[in-house]
N, C-alpha and C positions, 0 to 999 in steps of 0.2 A: 585854142579852138574855141568857141561858143558853145555854152549847152544853155538848154533852157528846161528845166524839171517843173511840174505842175507839184501844187502843195499836197503834199501827201499824208495830210491829217483828214480828210473828208472826202466822199464821192463829189466828181466833176459834174454840176448841172454843164446842161448841153449849152448855153450861152458862155461858159467859162470855158469848154473845150474848143467854141467859135473864135472867143478872144485871144485863147492860148496861142490855137494855128494861126491866127491871123498876125500876130506877133514871130512867129516862127516864118511866115513868110517874108516879113518887112524888114526882119534882123538877117534873111540866109542865112539860119541856125543850121547846124549841122549834125547835130545830135539830139532826137527829139526822145525824150522821156515821159510817157504816159502809163507806167505802169503804178498798179497797186491804186488806181483811182476809181474803179467800181463801173467801168463803163461796158455798154451794152452795144455801143455803135461808134462808128468814127464818121463823121463829116465829111464831105466831098472837099473841103476845104483844105486837107491831108494833100491832094494831089498837087497842088500847087508849091508844095516845100522840096522844091527844085533840088535846094543845094545838099539834101541832109544825104547823110550817108549813115547813120544809125538812129533804128527804130524801135524804140523797147515799150511795147502793150501788154508786158505779160501780168500772169496776177491782176485779170478784170474778169466780165464778166460777158466777153463776145460771144456771141451763138455766130455769126455770118462773119466771115471772112470780110474784112473791109478791102474790095479789090482798089481802091484808090492809090492804095502804097504800091502795087504795082507799076502806077508812072513815075518813082521816083527812080531816076535813070542813075544816079550815083550812091544808090542805096548797096554796102557793103557787110551791115550786120542789120539781122530784122529776127527778133525776137517773138514769140507770141505765145510763152508757156503759162500754163494753169488757165487757159479759159473754158469754153463749151464749147470750141469748134470742132463740128464733125466733117470739115472739109479744110483744105487751103484756099488762100484765093486764087481765085480764075485768072492767070497772067501769071503765075509767079514766075513761071520759065522766062518771060523778060525781062528778068532784073541781072542782066549780061554781067555784073559786077558784084553781085552777091557772095560772099567768101562764108559768113557763117549762119544759116539758119537753123534754128529752137524753136521747137512744137511742140515739147514735151509736156506731158498730164492736159491732153485734149484726146476727146473720143471720136481718132478721125476715122477708124476705121479701116479707110486705104487712102491710097496717094495719087495725086495726078499724073500722068506719063509725062506731062511738062516739065516736071523736076529734072528730066535728063538735057532740058536746054541753059542749067545751069552752069556754065562752062566755067566761071570763076571760083565756083564751088567748092572750100578745104573741110568745112567743118558741118555736119549734119547730125541734130539731135534730135532723135523720136523714141524719147524713153515714156513709158508709159500711155499708149494712144490706142489700145485695143486692137492692134492691128493681126491680124492673121496671116496675113503677105505684103511683100514688097513686090512692086510690078518691076519685071525682066532689065525695064527701061532706067532702072536705078543705077546699073551697070556700066549706064553711058556718061555719067559724071566723072569726067577723067581725072578730073584734079582733086577731086575728095580726099583727103587724108587721116579723117577722122569720121566714125559714123558710131553711133550711139543706138541701139536698136532694145535696149534693157526692157524688161517687162513688159511684152509683147502677148501674141500666140500665136508666136509661129511656130509652124511643124516642119516646114523645108524654105530651104534658101534656092531660089534661080540660079542656073550656072551663069546666068549672065552676070551676077553680084561680084565673079571672080575676076572682070574684066576692069576691075577699080583696080590699077596697077600701083597707084601711086600710095595706096591707102596703109597707113603705119599703125593704126588703133581702130580696133572693133570691138565691140562690147554685145554680148548676144546674150546676158543672165539673165534668167527668168523667162523660159520660153519653153517653148515643148518641143525640141529638135533629139533627134535621133541620132543625126548623121549630119555632114559636111558634102557641097560637090564634089563630085571626082577631080574638078579640075582646078584646084587650091592654088595649083602651081602659078594661076594668074597672079594671087597675091605676092608680088615679087620683092617689096619693101614692109610688107607686115610685120611689127614686133611686137605686138600686143593683141591676144585674142583672149577674152572671156566669155568661157561658155558655163560658166557657175550654176546652179539650178535648173539644168535643163533634163534630158531624158537618154544620155548616151550611157551604153552598158559596156564600151568600152572606151580607150584612148583612140580618136581617129590617128589612125596611122597614115593617113591620106597624106597628113600634114609634113610628112619627111620630105616632100617636095618645096616646100617655104622654109628653105634654110636660114631665112632673114628672121626667123623668129626668134624671140629671146626670153618670153614668158605666155605661159600657157597655162589659163585658170581653168579646172573642172570642179570644181568645189560643187559637194552636195546633187553627184549624178546617180548612178546605181551601177559603177564600175565595180567588180570583184576580183579581177584579175591584171597585170599587169607584164606581158610574156616577154622575153628577155629579147625576142625579135625587136620590139615595138620598144624600147629600150634603147637599145642601139641604133636605131631608125631614127630615135628624137633626141639622142646623146647631145646634138648643138644647141638644146636649149639651156637657159640659166636658170630657169624656174618650170615646173610641171608639177603644179598643185591640184592633189587630187583627195584631199580630206574631206571628210564628211561623205565617206563612198563606203564602199564592202571592204577596206581593209581594217582588221583585227589587229593584226601581228605583221609588221615588218619584215621580210624575207630576209635571214640571215645575209645571203650574198648579194644583198642590196648595200652592203655597206661599202662607204666611200662613194654612192651616188648620191651625193648631196642635194643637188638638183632637184630631185624628186622629194616633195613635201606631202608625208602623211599624217598620222594624227596622234603620232608618239608625243607626247606632252611636250618634253626633252627638248624634241626636234620643232615643234611649233613655238616655243619660246625663242628657240635660236631665229628661225623665220622672223616673227613678227620683229625681233632687235634691228632687224635690216630693214624693214620695211620705213 
């Protein structure tokens, strides 16, 4: 597989970018690595790179998303992390073959509805994007398997997000969530759910309708008690991590319930050794 990588030792001048992209087009390069180049814009030459399947534009200074990338019909991976983008490219929904989209560490604030058109998308990373909400249309990405929404400003989730029936991994750490949608049974294949550093006051018993779940992370919330009924309802879990909550003493009748991880130093040591 051919790959062209820019010299990462200095910022790329516009003429250098033009020359670089001309070579991409001429050689039918499939992997375009323009990360760490100090770019503020990407020229129209990019849309001529029709054979590209991977485009890396992370760690630049892009203010406006390059709409030219939406003209790359075979693109399967797009990385836009660590720029200054306030929006995703107009027409991003046209990338019908896209499987991985990462736009973390950008001040996006909002997401476009046409993300729903990304029928091949399997992994979506939107970490630290200042998102106060996610659009209900996100629930239409039927093949999505992994979704990272850590470190945003989410106070609730749309019910439609539970239509992601193929989702296996979901990270919602460092948000402002107090509860989950009542229709979480839609997460039929979910194995891992991380809700660390939110505002939960109790373990969401609604998750009893997600029997595929293996690991539930609830560290650093406001949980002060865990009822026996909830324990029974969620006993199919392999790990229920409730460290850094309001549990100061592990109840004696939890003996043998090793899947519940609290702040006992001995227990924590044992748990960490299995990670």
